[in-house]
N, C-alpha and C positions, 0 to 999 in steps of 0.2 A: 504494500500500500504506500502511495506517495502523494503528497499534496502538490499544488502548482509550483511551489518554490523548490521542489526536488527533495524535500526531506523524506528520509526513509524511517519507518517505524522500527525502533529497537526494543521498546517495551510498551505493552498495552495491558493495563490491569483491568480486570473485570470490576464492575461497580462495587461488589461486595469486598473485593481486595482493596480497592481505593478507600472504601469506608473504613476497613480495619486498619489500614496503614496511615491514613491521613485524617479523615473526618472524626472517627471515634476518639482517637487520642486527643485531638484538639478540643473536643467537647468534654472529655472526661479526665484521663490520667494526666494530661499535660497542663491542666488548670489547677492552681493551688487550692482554691476553695472546694472544687469538686473532688480532688484527690484526697484531701484531708477530711472533709466533712460530708460530702454528698449533698451539696446545697441544691443543685438543679435537677429537674426531671427532664431527661433526654429521650426523645423519640426519633428513631431512624426509619427510613423507608416511607416517609410521608410525601406523596407525589403532588398533592394539591392542598387539601385541608384536613385537619384532624379535630374532631370534637372531643372535649373533655367534659364528661358528665359526672355530676356530684350530687348524691342524695343527701339532703339535709337531715340531721338527726332529729327524730321526733322527741317531743317533750310532753310532760303531763299526760302520759298515755294510759295510765291505770285509772279505772273507774269502778265504782261498786258493781258487783255482779248483779245482773238482771235475770229475769225469768226466761224460759225457753221461748222460741219463736219471736224473740225481740232482738233486732240487730240494729245497732246505732254506732257505726264506725266513727271513732274519735281520733284515730291516728292518721295523720296526713303526711305523706312523704312528698317533699317538694324537690323537683329536679332542676338544678342549675346547669345550664349548658353554655360552656365557653368554647370558643373555636379559634384555632390558629390557622392562618393562611400563609403558606410559604411563598417566598420571593426567589426568583432565579438569579444566580450569580455565576461568574466564570473566572477562571484563572488562566492568564496567558503569560508564560514565562519563557525567557530566552537566555541562554548562557553561552558565552564565547569561550571555547576551550583554551585559547592562547592567553586568557587572562589569569590562568592558574599555572603553577609549575609543579613539578613532581614533589617538591618539598612539602607542599601543603597536604600531601597524602598521609604524612605522618600523623596528622590530626584527625584522620578519618578511619583509623584502625577500628575494626569492629562493626563498621557500617555494613560491610558485606554480610555479616552474620544475620542481620535483620532481613536482608534480601532473601537469604536461604530459608529463613524461618517462614517467610511469606511465600515460598515456592515460586519465586519470580526469577527465572533464568535470564541472563543477558544484561543485567544491570550491574555496572561496576561501582567501585566505592565512590568515585566522584559523582556519578549520577545519583547514587543513593543519598549522598550527602546533600545534593540539591533538593531531593524530595524531603529529607528531614528538615532542611531550612524552610521549605514550603510549609511543612507541618507546623513549625514554630510560628511562621507568619500567619497561618490560618488561625492558630490559637488566639493571637493578638487581635486579628481582624474580626473573627467571629464574635468575641466578647465586646469589642468596640461597637459593632452593629447591635449586638444583643442588648446592651444598655443604652446606647446613644443614637441608634437609628431613629430618624425623625424626618418626615417629609418637609418639615419647616426648618431643617438644619441651616443655620446662618441667616434665616429669615426673621421678619419682625415678630413672629409668633414662637420662635425657638425658646425653650423654657429655661436654659441655663446661661450663665455668664461666660464670656470668653472674649479675648482680644484677637479676633480672627484676622484682622488687618495686619497684625505683626507676624503671622505665620508665613512660611515660605509659600509663594504663590502656587507652585506646582503641587506641593503637598496639600495645600488648602483645597485646590480644585479636585484632586483625587479623593480626598476625604469627603468633600461635599457630594461628589458623584456616588460614592459608596453608601454614605449614611442617609441620603435622601431616597434611596431605593426601597427601604423597608423600615417600618416602625419597630422600635425596640421596647424593652421593658419600661424604661422611664416615661416614654411617650404614652404607652398604654396606661401606666399608673396615673400620669397627669390627667389623661382623659377621664379616668374613673374618679379621681379626686374631685373633679368638677361636676360629677353626676349628682343628681338629687335623689335618685331611686336608691333606697337602702340596700337593695339586692345587688347593686352593681357598684355602689360608691366605695372608694378606698379612703381610709382615715389618713389625715395629713397633720404633721406637726412642723412648725417653723423652726429651722435650726439657727436662724439669726434674724431677729425682728428689729434690729437696730439697737437693742439693749443687751439681751442675753445671747451669748455666742456659745454654741455647743463645743467649740474647741478650747474653751477656757477651763482649765482644770478645776476651778472653783464652781463652775456651772455644769460640768459634764454629768454629774450624778443626777441632778435635777432634770436634765435633758433626757437621760436614759429612762428615768422614772416616768417622764411625760410620755415617751413613746409607748411604754407599757400601759399606762393609764388610758391612752387613746385607743387601745386595741379592743376589739369586740371580745366579750367573754369567751367565745369559742376559741379564739387565739390565746387568750390569757391562760386557759386551762387545757390547751392542746397537748396531748401526750403526757400530762402530769403524772400519770400512773406508770410511765415507762422510764427507762434510764435517761439521764439528762443529755446523753449523746443524741437522743431523738427529739429533744425539746426544740422549740423555735429558737432562732438565732438573731443576734444583732449584727447586721452588716453595716459597717460605718466607714466614712472617709478616714484616710490615714491620720488627719489632724485630730479628729474626734478620738480615734484609737490612742494616739499619743497622749492626749489630755487625760484619758482614763488611766493609762499606765503611770503618768506623773502623779495622779491622785493616789493610786495604790502605793506607789513608792513613798509618798508623803504620809500615808495613814496606816500602813501595815506591811505585812509580808507579802511580796508580790507572788511568790510561788504558791501561796495558799489559795490563790484565785485562779491557778492554772486549770485548764480543762483536762481531766483524767479520763482516758478511754482504755479499757482493758488493763488498768494499772499503770499506764504510761502517759505522761503529759503530752498533749498535742502541741507541736511547736507553734508559737506566736498566736495561740488561742487562749484567752482568759475567760472568766465568767463574771457575770453581774447578776446577783440574786439567783444563781444557778444556771442562767442562760449563757451560752457561748457568745462571745463578742469577738468579731474578726474584722480586720481591715481588708478592703477590696482593692487589690493592686491596680485593676483596670481603671478605676475612677481616678486615681492619682496620675497614672500614665496619660489619661485623656486630658486632664486639666493641664498637665505640663505641655502637652502637644498643642492645645488650643490657647495657650497663654492665659489660663484662667487661675493664675496664682497671684496672690498679693505680694507686695514688696518684701514681706517677711517669709515668703515661701509657703504660706498657708493657702488653702483652697478658697476661692471666691464662692463656691457652691455648697460645701459642707453637706454632702448627701448622707442619708442613713436610712436603714429599714429595720423594722422588727418583723420577722417573717417566719412562717413555718417552712420546713424543708420541702423541696420539690414543688413549691408554689410557682417559682420562676421556671417556666417550661420552655423547652426548645423542640421544635419539629425540624427534621433535616432529611436530606436525601442526596445521594450522589447520582447524577443523571448521566446518560450516555453522551459521550463527546460527539460533535457533529460528524466527524470523519470516522466514527467507530464502525467496524465491520460486524463485530459480534457483541455489541452492547458494552464496549469498554468504558470505564468511568474516568480513566486517566491515560493519556497517551504521551509517550516520550519519543521524539523523533530527532534524528541527526542529519545534517545536510552533507551530501557527498561532494558538493562543489568546493573546489579549492579556495575560491574567493570568500566563502563563508567561514573558512578556517575552523571547521568542525563544530559549528554552532549547533547547540542542542535546544530544541523547543519543547515545552511542556504545556499541556492543556488539560483542564479539569472543569467540569460543570457541576454545580451543586445547588441545592435549594435549602433555604433557611427561613424559619418563622419563629416568632417569640410571643409568648402570652403569659397571662396571670391565671393560675388555675382556679383561684377563688378569692373574691374581694375581701371576705371577712378574715382572711388569714395573713393579712399584711397591713402594716402601718408604714407610711413613707414620710420622708423629711428632706427638705432642701432649703436654701436661703430664700427669703423674700426680699432681702436688702443686700446689695453688693457691698462688700467690705472685706 
């Protein structure tokens, strides 16, 4: 198989292989929050839409026993239907072989073993390394879209602060093109915060109203308590009868996390607040009133990239969530590449032309969608005042 530029296919991974090698790790094992705590609910193989159906728990269902031939049903099950629609994305990569020398192969030892474990013949260490770099890039981009995808990105209705004019113009244009294509979790949350229907509305707490700032060590405890107090009782008592590793979690901006650590250092033994799972402390995860509290690295990375940091390095947005695990949901799929013959999900081709100097091209098509599984299982927070 060859394309009009004369590229010859050297590797063509089936969609399931591409999912196993690139998409699944990016969504799961390569992400810190997912790897440590299982925060997200990940669905693969979603071609178009996926419904998430939730039965509400009945209450006050017992009644005095009545005589025979009398039926008066008093238990009502309410079905909440949330739906995720996926958006189509693609990856077009090109690598020029003369940009690398044999010395860099010393840094690629072991890459070939992953090729062998995937039963993909014909892929050498250099090509495998390029796919591993693609996987790292997918991890960053997927969670950037997951949180910050917004059809209004950089527009008048965009919900977060950022100094986009100070960004590199090419990077700004690429980010705008990517993020405007598909709404992510924060956009979905913002839409629900503005709802009036209690069956869809998401609770909101201001992380900075011009007076009290969640990143202040003297204010952070009150802020965390406020997030909990704003939660629906269903969330407040979610999984209370199970180990605290299954309890809801606080996901917070790095500055809020740092403020909490400063508070703990000033008021007690830091280690006594570490999260213990199976007798072992989970790195960089502490607890507040028994609930895990974690910094989300994607938020800080995004603020740095969009110049949304104050002069002291703190975030202008100060985002936070109190949320049950797997409420933040991902629908995904690896699609067949346009030039696929047998439904391949990723194709690697090399040019035989001397003028192309061994250029290697990579193509992958995928679908992604992001949703909130249940409105009552999340409380969200961000700044209303830039500072």
